[in-house]
C-alpha positions as MATLAB code, in Angstrom:
seq = 'MSMHFFAIPALNPATAQDELNRFCHAHRVVSVERQLVAAGAESFWAVCVTLAPGPGPLPDVLKASEQRGAGRAKVDYREVLDDADFARYADLRAWRKSAAEREGVPVYAFFSNEQLAEIVRQRVDSATALAAIEGIGPARVERYGVAVLERLRQFPPPAGA';
ca = [
      11.279   11.621    1.646;
      13.083   10.553   -1.373;
      12.787    8.193   -4.132;
      15.324    6.715   -6.145;
      14.667    4.430   -9.310;
      16.287    1.129  -10.523;
      16.198   -0.651  -13.835;
      16.695   -4.370  -13.019;
      17.118   -6.750  -16.341;
      14.862   -9.719  -16.056;
      17.086  -11.581  -17.787;
      20.457  -11.074  -16.746;
      19.998   -9.392  -12.948;
      23.047  -10.223  -11.133;
      24.878   -6.598  -11.350;
      22.108   -4.494  -10.799;
      20.217   -6.534   -8.322;
      23.933   -6.244   -6.045;
      24.288   -2.316   -6.988;
      20.303   -2.381   -5.451;
      20.954   -4.516   -2.554;
      23.858   -2.061   -1.210;
      21.918    0.593   -2.046;
      19.233   -0.573    0.412;
      21.445   -1.600    3.071;
      22.972    1.576    3.212;
      19.771    3.884    3.149;
      16.929    4.293    5.523;
      14.288    2.277    3.372;
      10.557    3.045    4.062;
       9.094    1.143    0.920;
      10.025   -0.552   -2.187;
       7.794   -0.654   -5.137;
       8.410   -2.739   -8.340;
       6.800   -3.505  -11.444;
       7.816   -5.691  -14.496;
       8.238   -4.095  -17.857;
       7.819   -6.750  -20.447;
       9.832   -5.930  -23.427;
      10.783   -9.671  -24.975;
      14.733   -9.892  -24.458;
      14.966   -6.266  -23.189;
      12.484   -6.677  -19.816;
      13.134   -5.298  -16.936;
      11.831   -4.291  -13.033;
      11.659   -1.203  -12.702;
      12.101   -0.494   -8.688;
      11.035    2.593   -6.940;
      12.909    2.961   -3.154;
      11.525    5.003   -1.240;
      13.889    6.664    1.870;
      13.072    8.348    5.039;
      15.167   11.874    5.264;
      17.552   12.531    7.742;
      20.065   10.201    9.678;
      19.805    8.280   12.262;
      17.197    4.921   12.906;
      14.176    4.462   11.283;
      10.993    5.800   13.351;
       8.838    2.972   14.324;
       6.059    4.145   12.119;
       8.004    4.046    9.413;
       9.621    0.752    9.984;
       9.472   -2.098    7.115;
       6.375   -4.633    7.141;
       8.529   -7.119    8.473;
       7.941   -5.981   11.809;
       4.569   -5.101   11.350;
       3.498   -7.772    9.777;
       5.551  -10.494   11.798;
       3.989  -14.234   12.027;
       1.218  -13.138    9.952;
       0.555  -14.749    6.555;
      -0.362  -12.709    3.570;
      -3.672  -12.430    2.520;
      -4.552  -12.507   -1.476;
      -8.014  -10.855   -1.293;
      -8.836  -12.005   -4.951;
      -9.586  -15.039   -3.076;
     -11.182  -13.986   -0.240;
     -13.526  -11.184   -1.370;
     -16.123  -11.876   -4.396;
     -15.602   -9.992   -7.358;
     -17.704   -6.857   -6.539;
     -16.053   -6.590   -3.453;
     -12.675   -6.789   -4.940;
     -13.513   -3.984   -7.056;
     -14.431   -1.536   -4.283;
     -11.157   -2.770   -2.133;
      -8.802   -2.111   -5.550;
     -10.509    1.283   -5.688;
      -9.502    1.942   -2.182;
      -6.217    0.830   -2.315;
      -5.681    2.918   -5.669;
      -7.035    5.648   -3.661;
      -4.699    5.353   -0.737;
      -1.717    4.982   -3.085;
      -2.690    8.199   -4.400;
      -3.076    9.965   -1.332;
      -0.083    8.853    0.240;
       2.058   10.012   -2.823;
       0.690   13.400   -2.585;
       1.566   13.556    1.515;
       4.716   11.971    0.886;
       3.842    9.325    3.488;
       3.622    5.531    3.260;
       0.419    4.018    2.150;
       0.043    2.339    5.710;
      -0.158    5.624    7.372;
      -3.622    5.710    5.973;
      -5.088    2.229    6.507;
      -4.068   -1.447    6.301;
      -5.066   -3.565    3.655;
      -6.506   -5.803    6.215;
      -8.609   -2.147    7.207;
      -9.790   -1.760    3.714;
     -10.861   -5.159    3.468;
     -13.111   -4.460    6.491;
     -14.388   -1.584    5.075;
     -15.526   -3.260    2.238;
     -16.647   -6.225    4.109;
     -18.554   -4.439    6.474;
     -20.377   -2.302    4.206;
     -19.140    0.933    5.991;
     -21.549    3.764    4.901;
     -21.133    6.098    7.719;
     -18.413    7.698    9.782;
     -19.436    5.955   12.958;
     -18.905    2.583   10.831;
     -15.618    3.308    9.962;
     -14.560    4.114   13.253;
     -15.919    0.688   14.252;
     -13.233   -1.114   12.263;
     -10.187   -2.515   14.549;
      -7.504    0.326   14.420;
      -9.291    3.247   12.903;
      -9.575    5.896   15.454;
     -11.027    9.299   15.367;
      -8.274   11.370   13.675;
      -8.265    8.832   10.883;
     -11.794    9.027   10.420;
     -11.948   12.904   10.399;
      -9.011   13.273    8.257;
      -9.912   10.427    5.226;
     -13.275    9.414    6.128;
     -15.368   11.522    3.893;
     -12.758   10.278    1.227;
     -13.199    6.942    2.006;
     -17.204    7.215    1.640;
     -16.903    8.923   -1.175;
     -15.316    6.004   -3.194;
     -17.511    3.870   -1.763;
     -20.619    5.683   -2.852;
     -19.464    5.389   -6.438;
     -20.340    1.592   -6.644;
     -23.834    0.271   -6.879;
     -24.808   -0.893   -3.887;
     -23.945   -4.742   -3.128;
     -26.651   -7.552   -4.603;
     -29.096   -8.249   -1.639;
     -28.270   -4.996    0.074;
];
């Protein structure tokens, strides 16, 4: 995988936006991350485009989220989870992002946002409980289970647990 970076001015984005769109249409895009850099009149969007290597069609496992999430509304987990659970969820997302970058794979190759939220909601505390989450098979438990459980143990037990 390779990464390409763009700066899109916030106040006059048209030219840079067109360049980014042409680039994305001409390549095998795996993911796009963006962050607003607030600097007054010099504010801009920092955009990182991750590309799949090689020619040909994008493998199904790397296709953009519009196919994986077709027909599903996006969930705002800040609204769904209480503050303590959202902190656990956010920590798992940060771990997942870091680990995915180290391995050079998309974050969803680890766990989906829905799976991370279920891990938190169900108070997963063992490999068996992790394997009970829909879509998490033995290979993921073996590969990532210890790291997930260690992350969860960093937090105090939920109230009433």
